[in-house]
MIBAGU-274657 format. One record per residue: residue in one letter; x, y, z of N, C-alpha, C, O in turn. Coordinates in Angstrom, 1 decimal, padded with zeros to 4 digits. Layout:
// residues N
  code     n_x     n_y     n_z    ca_x    ca_y    ca_z     c_x     c_y     c_z     o_x     o_y     o_z
     a       X       Y       Z       X       Y       Z       X       Y       Z       X       Y       Z
...
// end
This chain:
// residues 203
  code     n_x     n_y     n_z    ca_x    ca_y    ca_z     c_x     c_y     c_z     o_x     o_y     o_z
     m  -029.9  -023.0   006.3  -028.9  -022.1   005.2  -029.9  -021.7   004.4  -030.4  -022.6   003.7
     l  -030.2  -020.7   004.4  -031.3  -019.3   003.3  -030.5  -018.8   002.0  -029.6  -017.9   002.0
     r  -031.2  -019.7   000.7  -030.9  -019.5  -000.6  -031.7  -019.1  -001.5  -032.5  -020.0  -002.0
     f  -031.9  -017.7  -002.0  -032.7  -017.1  -003.3  -031.8  -016.7  -003.9  -030.6  -017.0  -003.9
     k  -032.9  -015.5  -005.2  -032.0  -015.3  -006.1  -032.4  -013.7  -005.5  -033.1  -013.5  -004.6
     l  -031.7  -012.7  -006.3  -031.9  -011.4  -006.1  -031.0  -010.8  -007.3  -029.7  -010.9  -007.2
     f  -031.7  -010.0  -008.4  -031.6  -009.6  -010.0  -030.5  -010.4  -010.3  -029.4  -010.0  -010.5
     g  -031.1  -012.1  -010.1  -030.1  -012.7  -011.2  -029.3  -014.1  -010.1  -029.2  -015.3  -010.3
     v  -028.5  -012.9  -009.0  -027.5  -013.6  -008.6  -027.8  -014.0  -007.2  -028.2  -013.4  -006.3
     i  -027.4  -015.4  -007.4  -027.9  -016.1  -006.1  -027.4  -015.3  -004.7  -026.6  -014.3  -004.6
     v  -028.1  -016.0  -003.7  -027.7  -014.9  -002.4  -028.0  -016.4  -001.3  -028.9  -017.3  -001.2
     q  -026.9  -016.1  -000.8  -026.6  -017.7   000.3  -026.4  -017.4   001.7  -025.2  -017.2   001.9
     i  -027.2  -017.3   002.9  -027.0  -016.9   004.1  -027.0  -018.5   005.2  -027.8  -019.4   005.5
     e  -025.9  -018.2   005.5  -025.7  -019.6   006.3  -026.0  -019.4   007.8  -026.0  -018.3   008.4
     f  -026.2  -020.4   008.4  -026.6  -020.0   009.8  -025.3  -019.5   010.8  -025.4  -018.5   011.6
     l  -024.5  -020.2   010.6  -023.5  -019.6   011.7  -023.2  -018.1   011.2  -022.8  -017.3   012.0
     f  -023.4  -017.6   009.8  -023.5  -015.8   010.0  -024.6  -015.3   010.7  -024.5  -014.2   011.4
     v  -025.4  -015.7   010.6  -026.8  -015.5   011.3  -026.1  -015.3   012.7  -025.6  -014.3   013.1
     a  -026.0  -016.4   013.3  -025.7  -016.8   014.7  -025.0  -015.2   014.8  -025.5  -014.1   015.2
     l  -023.8  -015.4   014.3  -021.8  -014.5   014.8  -022.9  -013.4   014.8  -022.9  -012.8   015.9
     v  -023.8  -012.9   013.9  -023.7  -011.5   013.4  -025.2  -011.1   014.9  -025.2  -010.0   015.4
     t  -026.1  -011.9   015.4  -027.0  -012.1   016.3  -026.2  -011.5   017.8  -026.6  -010.6   018.6
     i  -024.7  -012.7   017.7  -024.1  -012.7   019.2  -023.6  -011.2   019.1  -024.4  -010.4   019.6
     f  -022.8  -010.8   018.7  -022.6  -009.5   017.9  -023.2  -008.2   018.2  -022.7  -007.1   018.4
     l  -024.5  -008.5   018.2  -025.4  -007.6   018.5  -025.7  -007.2   019.8  -025.7  -006.1   020.3
     l  -025.8  -008.6   020.4  -026.5  -008.4   021.6  -025.3  -008.4   022.9  -025.5  -008.1   024.1
     v  -024.2  -008.8   022.4  -023.0  -008.4   023.2  -022.3  -007.0   023.1  -021.6  -006.4   024.0
     d  -022.8  -006.6   021.6  -022.2  -005.1   021.7  -023.2  -003.6   022.1  -024.3  -003.3   021.7
     r  -022.4  -003.1   023.0  -022.8  -002.2   024.0  -022.5  -000.9   023.2  -023.5  -000.2   023.3
     s  -021.9  -000.5   022.7  -021.4   000.8   022.0  -021.4   001.2   020.5  -021.1   002.2   019.8
     g  -022.0  -000.1   020.2  -022.6   000.4   018.5  -021.3   000.3   017.4  -021.2   000.7   016.2
     i  -020.2  -000.5   018.1  -019.2  -000.5   017.3  -019.3  -001.9   016.0  -019.3  -001.9   014.8
     a  -019.4  -002.7   017.0  -019.4  -004.1   016.3  -021.3  -003.8   014.7  -021.4  -004.3   013.6
     t  -021.9  -003.3   015.2  -023.3  -002.9   014.6  -022.2  -002.2   012.9  -022.0  -002.6   011.7
     s  -021.8  -000.9   013.6  -021.0   000.0   012.4  -020.6  -001.0   011.5  -020.9  -001.2   010.3
     a  -019.5  -001.6   012.3  -018.3  -002.2   011.5  -019.1  -003.6   010.4  -018.5  -004.1   009.4
     l  -020.4  -004.1   010.9  -021.1  -004.5   010.6  -021.9  -004.0   009.1  -022.2  -004.6   008.1
     l  -022.2  -002.7   009.6  -022.7  -002.1   007.9  -021.6  -001.6   007.2  -021.6  -001.4   006.0
     v  -020.5  -001.3   007.9  -019.1  -000.8   006.7  -018.4  -002.4   006.3  -017.4  -002.5   005.7
     c  -018.8  -003.1   006.5  -018.3  -004.4   005.7  -019.2  -004.7   004.7  -019.0  -005.3   003.6
     l  -020.6  -004.1   005.2  -021.5  -004.5   003.8  -021.2  -003.6   002.8  -021.0  -003.8   001.6
     i  -021.3  -002.5   003.5  -021.2  -001.4   002.2  -019.9  -001.8   001.0  -020.0  -001.9  -000.2
     h  -018.8  -002.0   001.9  -017.7  -002.6   001.0  -017.9  -003.6  -000.2  -017.5  -003.4  -001.4
     e  -018.7  -004.8   000.3  -019.3  -005.9  -000.6  -020.3  -004.9  -002.0  -020.2  -004.7  -003.2
     l  -021.0  -004.5  -001.1  -021.9  -003.9  -002.3  -020.5  -003.0  -003.5  -020.3  -003.0  -004.7
     g  -019.9  -002.2  -002.4  -019.1  -001.3  -003.4  -018.4  -002.4  -004.5  -018.3  -002.0  -005.7
     h  -018.1  -003.6  -004.2  -017.7  -004.7  -005.7  -018.8  -005.2  -006.2  -018.7  -005.4  -007.5
     v  -019.9  -005.5  -005.7  -021.4  -005.8  -006.6  -021.5  -004.6  -007.2  -021.4  -004.8  -008.4
     f  -021.6  -003.3  -007.0  -021.9  -002.1  -008.0  -021.2  -002.1  -009.4  -021.6  -001.8  -010.5
     m  -019.7  -002.6  -008.9  -019.0  -002.8  -010.1  -018.7  -003.5  -010.9  -018.1  -003.4  -012.0
     f  -019.0  -004.6  -010.3  -019.5  -005.2  -011.5  -019.8  -005.6  -012.3  -019.3  -006.3  -013.1
     f  -021.7  -004.8  -011.9  -022.1  -004.3  -012.6  -022.2  -003.2  -013.4  -023.0  -003.1  -014.4
     l  -021.1  -002.3  -013.0  -020.9  -001.2  -013.9  -019.9  -001.4  -015.1  -019.9  -000.8  -016.2
     v  -019.0  -002.7  -014.5  -018.3  -002.8  -016.1  -018.9  -004.1  -016.7  -018.3  -004.8  -017.4
     g  -020.1  -004.3  -016.5  -021.1  -005.5  -017.6  -021.2  -006.8  -016.9  -021.9  -007.5  -017.6
     f  -020.9  -007.3  -016.1  -021.0  -008.9  -015.6  -021.7  -008.6  -014.0  -022.1  -007.5  -013.5
     k  -021.8  -009.9  -013.5  -022.5  -009.8  -012.5  -022.3  -010.8  -011.7  -022.7  -011.9  -012.2
     p  -021.7  -010.9  -010.1  -021.5  -012.2  -009.5  -022.7  -012.9  -009.7  -023.8  -012.5  -009.9
     q  -022.2  -014.5  -009.7  -022.4  -015.7  -009.2  -023.6  -015.3  -008.3  -024.8  -015.1  -008.7
     k  -022.9  -015.3  -006.9  -023.5  -015.6  -005.9  -022.7  -014.6  -004.6  -021.5  -014.3  -004.7
     i  -023.4  -014.4  -003.8  -023.1  -013.7  -003.0  -023.2  -014.7  -001.4  -024.2  -015.2  -001.0
     s  -022.4  -014.8  -001.0  -022.3  -015.6   000.7  -022.1  -015.3   001.7  -021.0  -014.9   002.0
     f  -023.2  -015.3   002.7  -022.8  -014.9   004.2  -022.8  -015.7   004.5  -023.7  -016.5   004.5
     q  -021.0  -016.0   005.1  -020.1  -017.0   005.8  -020.2  -016.5   007.5  -020.7  -015.6   008.2
     i  -019.5  -017.8   007.7  -018.8  -017.2   009.3  -017.7  -016.2   009.1  -017.6  -015.2   009.7
     t  -016.6  -016.5   007.8  -016.0  -015.8   007.7  -016.1  -014.5   006.9  -015.1  -013.9   006.7
     g  -017.0  -014.2   006.6  -017.1  -013.2   006.1  -018.4  -013.0   004.9  -019.3  -013.8   004.7
     i  -018.4  -011.5   004.1  -019.1  -012.1   003.0  -018.5  -012.0   001.7  -018.0  -011.1   001.1
     c  -018.7  -013.4   001.2  -017.7  -013.5   000.0  -018.6  -013.6  -001.6  -019.8  -013.9  -001.6
     l  -017.8  -013.3  -002.8  -018.1  -013.3  -003.8  -018.0  -014.3  -004.9  -017.0  -015.0  -005.0
     t  -018.9  -014.5  -005.7  -018.1  -015.6  -006.7  -018.3  -015.1  -008.0  -019.3  -014.6  -008.3
     k  -017.4  -015.4  -008.6  -016.8  -014.4  -009.8  -018.2  -014.8  -010.8  -019.1  -015.6  -010.5
     p  -018.1  -014.0  -012.0  -019.1  -015.0  -012.8  -018.1  -015.7  -013.5  -016.9  -015.5  -013.2
     t  -018.9  -016.9  -015.0  -017.9  -017.6  -014.9  -017.4  -016.7  -016.4  -016.2  -016.8  -016.6
     a  -017.8  -016.3  -017.0  -017.0  -015.2  -018.2  -016.0  -014.4  -017.6  -016.2  -013.3  -017.1
     a  -014.9  -014.9  -017.7  -013.1  -013.9  -017.2  -013.3  -012.8  -017.7  -013.5  -012.5  -018.9
     l  -013.1  -011.9  -016.3  -013.0  -010.3  -016.5  -011.7  -010.2  -016.9  -010.8  -011.1  -016.7
     n  -011.5  -009.0  -017.7  -009.8  -008.8  -018.3  -008.9  -007.9  -017.3  -009.0  -007.4  -016.2
     y  -008.3  -008.0  -017.7  -007.4  -007.1  -015.9  -007.5  -006.0  -015.6  -007.3  -005.7  -014.4
     p  -007.8  -005.0  -016.4  -008.3  -003.7  -016.0  -009.7  -003.8  -015.1  -009.9  -003.2  -014.0
     k  -010.5  -004.6  -015.9  -011.8  -004.7  -015.2  -011.7  -005.2  -013.9  -012.1  -004.5  -012.9
     e  -011.2  -006.7  -013.8  -010.5  -007.4  -012.5  -010.2  -006.2  -011.5  -010.8  -006.1  -010.4
     v  -009.4  -005.3  -012.1  -008.8  -004.4  -010.9  -010.0  -002.9  -010.3  -009.9  -002.3  -009.2
     l  -010.9  -002.7  -011.2  -011.6  -002.3  -010.7  -012.7  -002.9  -009.9  -013.0  -002.2  -009.0
     v  -013.2  -004.0  -009.9  -013.6  -004.5  -009.2  -013.2  -004.7  -008.0  -014.1  -004.6  -007.1
     q  -011.9  -005.0  -007.7  -011.4  -005.5  -006.8  -011.0  -004.0  -005.9  -010.9  -004.1  -004.7
     l  -010.8  -002.7  -006.6  -010.6  -001.7  -005.8  -011.8  -000.8  -005.6  -011.7   000.4  -005.3
     a  -012.8  -001.5  -005.8  -014.5  -001.1  -005.7  -014.6  -000.7  -004.1  -014.9   000.4  -003.7
     g  -014.4  -001.8  -003.2  -015.2  -001.9  -002.3  -014.4  -000.8  -001.6  -015.1   000.2  -001.3
     s  -013.0  -000.9  -001.3  -012.5   000.3  -000.5  -012.4   001.3  -001.4  -011.2   001.6  -001.3
     t  -012.7   001.6  -001.9  -013.0   002.7  -003.1  -013.9   003.8  -002.1  -013.7   005.0  -001.6
     t  -015.1   002.8  -002.0  -016.4   002.8  -001.4  -016.2   003.5  -000.2  -016.5   004.7   000.0
     n  -015.7   002.9   000.6  -015.3   003.0   002.2  -014.7   004.5   002.1  -015.2   005.5   002.7
     f  -013.3   004.6   001.3  -012.7   006.0   001.2  -013.6   006.8   000.9  -013.7   007.8   001.6
     i  -014.5   006.8  -000.2  -015.3   008.1  -000.3  -016.4   008.6   000.7  -016.9   009.8   001.0
     i  -016.5   007.4   001.2  -017.4   007.5   002.8  -016.8   008.4   003.8  -017.3   009.4   004.2
     f  -015.5   008.0   004.2  -014.7   008.4   004.9  -014.5   009.9   004.2  -014.2   010.6   005.2
     a  -014.4   010.4   003.4  -014.1   011.6   003.3  -015.2   012.7   003.0  -015.0   013.9   003.2
     a  -016.8   011.9   002.6  -017.9   012.6   002.9  -017.9   013.3   004.5  -018.4   014.4   004.6
     l  -017.1   012.5   005.7  -017.3   012.2   006.8  -016.5   012.5   007.3  -016.8   012.5   008.5
     c  -015.1   013.0   007.0  -013.8   013.4   008.0  -014.0   014.4   008.5  -013.2   014.7   009.3
     h  -015.1   015.5   008.4  -014.8   016.7   009.3  -015.5   016.4   010.2  -015.7   017.4   010.9
     t  -016.2   014.9   010.8  -016.6   014.9   012.0  -015.8   014.2   013.2  -016.0   014.1   014.4
     v  -014.6   013.5   012.2  -013.9   012.8   012.9  -013.1   013.4   014.5  -012.7   012.7   015.4
     n  -013.0   015.0   014.6  -012.2   015.6   015.8  -013.2   015.6   017.1  -012.9   016.0   018.2
     t  -014.5   014.8   016.5  -014.9   014.8   017.8  -015.6   012.9   018.0  -015.7   012.1   017.1
     i  -015.9   012.7   019.2  -016.4   011.3   019.2  -017.9   010.8   019.7  -018.3   010.6   020.9
     t  -018.4   010.8   018.3  -019.6   010.7   017.7  -020.0   009.4   017.1  -019.2   008.6   016.8
     p  -021.4   009.2   017.0  -022.0   007.4   016.0  -021.4   007.9   014.7  -020.8   007.1   014.0
     v  -021.4   009.2   014.3  -020.9   009.7   012.6  -019.2   009.6   012.7  -018.8   008.8   011.8
     s  -018.3   010.0   013.4  -017.3   009.8   013.4  -016.5   008.7   013.4  -015.4   008.7   012.9
     i  -017.5   007.4   014.2  -016.6   006.4   014.4  -017.2   005.5   013.4  -016.8   004.4   013.3
     f  -018.5   006.2   012.6  -018.8   005.2   011.0  -017.8   005.8   009.9  -017.4   005.2   008.8
     a  -017.5   006.8   010.3  -016.0   007.2   009.0  -015.1   006.6   009.4  -014.7   005.9   008.5
     t  -014.4   006.6   010.5  -013.5   006.0   011.1  -012.8   004.2   011.1  -011.7   003.6   010.9
     i  -014.2   003.8   011.3  -014.0   002.5   010.8  -014.2   002.2   009.4  -013.6   001.1   009.0
     n  -015.1   003.1   008.0  -014.7   003.2   006.9  -013.5   003.3   006.6  -013.1   002.2   006.2
     l  -012.5   004.6   006.8  -011.4   004.1   006.8  -010.4   003.2   007.2  -009.4   003.2   006.5
     v  -010.5   002.3   008.2  -009.9   001.0   009.1  -010.1   000.0   007.6  -009.4  -000.5   006.7
     i  -011.4  -000.2   007.9  -011.9  -002.0   006.9  -011.3  -001.4   005.4  -010.8  -002.2   004.6
     g  -011.2  -000.1   005.0  -010.5  -000.1   003.5  -008.9  -000.3   003.3  -008.3  -001.0   002.5
     i  -008.5   000.4   004.1  -007.4   000.6   004.2  -006.8  -001.4   004.7  -005.9  -002.1   004.1
     f  -007.4  -001.8   005.5  -007.4  -003.0   006.1  -007.2  -004.5   004.9  -006.5  -005.4   004.9
     n  -008.3  -004.1   004.0  -008.7  -005.1   002.6  -007.5  -004.5   001.9  -006.9  -005.4   001.4
     l  -007.1  -003.6   001.7  -005.8  -003.5   001.1  -004.5  -004.2   001.1  -003.7  -004.4   000.1
     l  -004.5  -004.8   002.6  -003.9  -005.9   003.1  -003.4  -006.8   001.9  -004.2  -007.5   001.3
     p  -001.9  -007.0   001.6  -001.6  -008.4   000.3  -002.1  -009.8   000.7  -001.8  -010.8   000.0
     l  -002.8  -010.0   001.7  -003.6  -011.3   002.2  -004.1  -011.8   001.0  -004.5  -011.0   000.1
     k  -004.2  -012.8   001.0  -004.8  -013.8  -000.3  -006.7  -013.4   000.1  -007.4  -013.0  -000.8
     s  -007.0  -013.6   000.8  -008.5  -014.1   001.0  -008.6  -012.2   001.3  -009.8  -011.9   001.7
     f  -008.0  -011.4   001.1  -008.1  -009.6   000.9  -008.1  -009.3  -000.5  -007.8  -010.0  -001.5
     d  -008.7  -008.0  -000.3  -008.4  -007.4  -002.0  -007.4  -007.0  -002.7  -007.1  -006.8  -003.8
     g  -006.5  -007.1  -001.2  -004.8  -006.3  -001.6  -004.3  -007.5  -002.3  -004.1  -007.4  -003.5
     g  -004.1  -008.6  -001.7  -004.2  -009.8  -001.7  -004.4  -010.5  -003.3  -003.4  -010.8  -003.9
     k  -005.7  -010.9  -003.9  -006.5  -010.8  -005.3  -005.6  -009.7  -006.3  -005.2  -010.1  -007.4
     l  -005.3  -008.4  -005.8  -004.9  -007.9  -006.9  -002.9  -008.0  -006.8  -002.0  -007.7  -007.6
     l  -002.9  -008.5  -005.7  -001.5  -008.8  -006.5  -001.5  -010.5  -007.1  -000.7  -011.0  -008.0
     e  -002.4  -011.2  -006.5  -002.6  -012.6  -007.5  -002.7  -012.1  -009.2  -001.9  -012.3  -010.2
     i  -004.2  -011.5  -009.1  -004.1  -011.1  -010.7  -002.4  -010.3  -011.3  -001.8  -010.3  -012.4
     t  -002.1  -009.8  -010.2  -000.9  -008.9  -011.1   000.2  -009.9  -011.5   000.8  -009.7  -012.6
     l   000.4  -010.7  -010.7   001.5  -011.5  -010.7   001.5  -012.4  -012.2   002.4  -012.4  -013.1
     l   000.1  -013.2  -012.1   000.0  -013.8  -013.1   000.4  -013.5  -014.5   000.6  -014.3  -015.3
     r   000.4  -012.4  -014.6   000.4  -011.6  -016.1   001.7  -011.9  -016.2   002.2  -011.8  -017.3
     f   002.4  -012.3  -015.2   004.4  -012.3  -015.3   004.6  -013.5  -015.3   005.3  -014.1  -016.0
     m   003.8  -014.1  -014.3   004.6  -015.4  -013.9   003.8  -016.4  -014.2   002.7  -016.0  -014.6
     s   003.7  -017.7  -014.2   003.5  -018.9  -014.4   002.5  -019.3  -013.0   003.2  -019.3  -012.0
     i   001.4  -019.7  -012.9   000.0  -020.4  -012.1   000.9  -020.7  -010.6   000.6  -020.3  -009.5
     k   002.2  -021.5  -010.9   002.7  -022.4  -009.4   003.6  -021.4  -008.9   004.1  -021.7  -007.8
     a   004.2  -020.1  -009.5   005.7  -019.4  -009.1   004.1  -018.2  -008.3   004.1  -017.8  -007.2
     t   003.3  -018.0  -009.2   002.3  -017.0  -008.2   002.0  -017.4  -007.1   002.2  -016.6  -006.2
     d   001.5  -018.6  -006.9   001.0  -019.0  -005.4   002.5  -018.9  -004.8   002.9  -017.8  -004.5
     r   003.1  -019.6  -004.8   004.6  -019.4  -004.3   004.4  -018.0  -003.7   004.0  -017.8  -002.6
     v   004.6  -017.0  -004.6   004.9  -015.6  -003.7   003.6  -015.2  -003.1   003.5  -014.2  -002.3
     c   002.7  -015.7  -003.4   001.3  -015.0  -002.8   001.0  -015.5  -001.6   000.2  -015.0  -000.8
     m   001.8  -016.9  -001.3   001.7  -017.9  -000.1   002.9  -016.9   000.6   003.0  -016.8   001.8
     f   003.8  -016.4  -000.4   004.9  -016.1   000.9   004.6  -014.7   001.3   005.2  -014.1   002.3
     v   004.0  -014.3   000.9   003.5  -012.7   001.0   003.0  -012.4   002.3   003.3  -011.6   003.1
     d   001.6  -014.0   001.9   000.6  -014.1   002.5   001.3  -014.1   004.5   001.2  -013.3   005.5
     l   001.9  -015.0   004.3   002.5  -015.9   005.5   003.4  -014.3   006.3   003.1  -013.7   007.3
     t   004.2  -014.0   005.6   005.0  -012.8   005.9   003.9  -011.5   006.7   004.2  -010.8   007.7
     c   002.8  -011.4   005.9   002.4  -010.4   006.4   001.4  -010.8   007.9   001.0  -010.2   008.9
     i   001.2  -011.9   007.4   000.2  -012.7   008.9   000.9  -012.0   010.0   000.5  -011.0   010.7
     f   002.4  -013.1   010.1   003.4  -013.3   011.1   003.0  -012.1   011.4   002.3  -011.9   012.4
     a   003.6  -010.8   010.6   004.0  -009.4   011.1   003.2  -008.5   011.6   003.5  -007.5   012.2
     m   001.4  -009.0   011.4   000.4  -008.7   012.4   000.3  -009.0   013.6   000.0  -008.2   014.5
     l   000.5  -010.1   013.6   000.7  -011.2   015.1   001.5  -010.6   015.7   001.0  -010.0   016.6
     i   003.1  -010.4   015.5   004.0  -009.8   016.1   003.6  -008.7   016.7   003.4  -008.7   017.9
     g   003.2  -007.2   015.7   002.6  -006.2   016.2   000.8  -005.9   017.3   000.3  -005.0   017.9
     s   000.6  -007.2   016.9  -000.7  -007.3   017.7  -000.9  -007.6   019.4  -001.6  -007.2   020.4
     v   000.2  -008.9   019.2   000.8  -008.8   020.5   001.6  -007.7   021.4   001.3  -007.4   022.5
     y   002.7  -007.2   020.5   003.3  -006.2   021.3   002.1  -005.0   021.5   002.2  -004.1   022.4
     a   001.2  -005.0   020.8   000.2  -003.8   021.4  -000.4  -003.9   022.5  -000.4  -003.1   023.5
     f  -001.1  -005.8   022.1  -001.6  -006.2   023.6  -001.1  -005.8   025.1  -001.6  -005.2   026.0
     f   000.5  -006.5   024.8   001.0  -006.2   026.6   001.7  -005.0   027.1   002.4  -004.9   028.1
     t   001.5  -003.8   025.9   002.4  -002.6   026.4   001.0  -001.6   026.7   001.1  -001.0   027.7
     s  -000.2  -001.5   025.9  -002.0  -001.1   025.8  -002.8  -001.9   026.3  -003.9  -001.5   026.7
     h  -002.5  -002.8   026.3  -003.5  -004.1   026.9  -004.6  -003.8   025.7  -005.8  -003.8   026.0
     q  -004.2  -003.6   024.4  -005.5  -003.5   023.2  -005.1  -004.3   022.3  -004.0  -004.8   022.4
     s  -005.9  -004.7   021.1  -005.7  -005.1   020.3  -005.9  -006.8   020.1  -005.8  -007.3   019.0
     f  -006.4  -007.5   021.5  -006.8  -008.6   021.5  -007.5  -009.7   020.2  -007.5  -010.8   019.8
     t  -008.6  -008.0   019.9  -009.5  -008.7   018.9  -008.5  -009.0   017.6  -008.7  -010.0   016.9
     l  -007.5  -008.2   017.4  -006.5  -007.9   016.3  -005.4  -009.8   016.4  -004.9  -010.3   015.4
     i  -005.4  -010.4   017.6  -004.5  -011.4   017.5  -005.3  -012.4   017.4  -004.8  -013.6   017.2
     v  -006.6  -012.1   017.5  -007.4  -013.2   017.7  -007.5  -013.7   015.7  -007.6  -014.8   015.1
     l  -007.4  -012.4   015.2  -007.4  -012.4   014.0  -006.7  -013.1   013.2  -007.2  -014.2   012.8
     t  -005.6  -012.6   013.0  -003.9  -013.3   012.7  -003.9  -014.2   013.2  -003.0  -014.9   012.7
     v  -004.6  -014.9   014.2  -004.2  -016.4   014.7  -004.5  -016.9   013.6  -003.6  -017.5   013.0
     y  -006.1  -016.9   013.0  -007.1  -017.1   012.2  -006.8  -017.2   010.9  -007.2  -018.1   010.1
     l  -006.2  -016.5   010.7  -005.5  -016.2   009.0  -004.3  -016.6   009.2  -003.7  -016.6   008.1
     m  -003.5  -017.1   010.2  -002.2  -017.9   010.0  -003.0  -019.4   009.7  -002.8  -020.0   008.7
     l  -003.6  -019.7   010.5  -004.3  -021.3   010.4  -004.7  -021.3   009.2  -004.3  -022.3   008.5
     t  -005.6  -020.4   008.7  -006.3  -020.6   007.5  -005.0  -021.1   006.3  -004.8  -022.1   005.6
     a  -004.3  -019.9   006.6  -002.8  -020.1   005.8  -002.2  -021.3   005.6  -002.4  -021.9   004.5
     i  -001.4  -021.9   006.5  -001.3  -022.9   007.0  -001.7  -024.0   006.5  -000.9  -024.8   006.1
     i  -003.1  -024.2   006.6  -004.2  -025.4   006.4  -004.0  -025.3   004.7  -003.6  -026.4   004.2
     k  -004.1  -023.9   003.6  -004.1  -024.1   002.2  -002.8  -024.5   002.0  -002.6  -025.0   000.9
     l  -001.9  -024.4   002.6  -000.4  -024.4   002.6  -000.3  -026.4   002.2   000.1  -026.9   001.2
     n  -000.9  -027.3   003.4  -000.9  -028.0   003.2  -001.6  -028.7   002.9  -001.5  -029.8   003.5
     q  -002.7  -028.7   001.8  -003.5  -029.3   001.1  -003.0  -029.0  -000.6  -003.2  -029.5  -001.7
     k  -002.3  -027.8  -000.1  -001.6  -027.7  -001.9  -000.3  -028.3  -001.9   000.3  -028.3  -003.0
     s   000.3  -028.7  -000.8   001.4  -029.7  -000.7   001.0  -031.0  -000.7   002.0  -031.8  -001.1
     t  -000.2  -031.8  -000.4  -000.8  -033.2  -001.1  -001.8  -033.3  -001.9  -002.5  -034.3  -002.1
     s  -001.7  -032.5  -002.3  -002.6  -032.6  -003.9  -001.6  -032.5  -004.7  -001.8  -032.6  -005.9
// end
């Protein structure tokens, strides 16, 4: 594990993340995986930039096998600032797509990069607990509900969305032989949600 500080923020890079990225780069010949990794990095940099813009900075940026994770500062952000931070990643993706949308009529590396920005931006706004949309849902519900009630609602929405994604991806795979990657992703999200649910029930 590589760990260092950058502008006062702890940066932690796990070996499994480096190994996964290396495999993607070696296997991918289309350049799509490379573009997707770059878009995900840009997405997270949008969050980091907004943290600093609202007067805070994240405690830690972790590059894990499950993705890039930001640890919030010890001082709590108020609701408007929290919303800005959570929306910053997808907003950054949408700005890049808007700047490059004139290229999507042709299949070029630039048009693929633009499309991936749009897809990643929309995908992260889904109300899944590990995504920006799920975090927005959680902090919004906490303004009107107890922590326990919020957890239950978020878990129900989480499982419902994952189940719908799984059905859609399986249907798309068997009808057009596509979306196998989405199947793997939704199965992973489902297992993660079930593990978290079991941990809450036993705690």
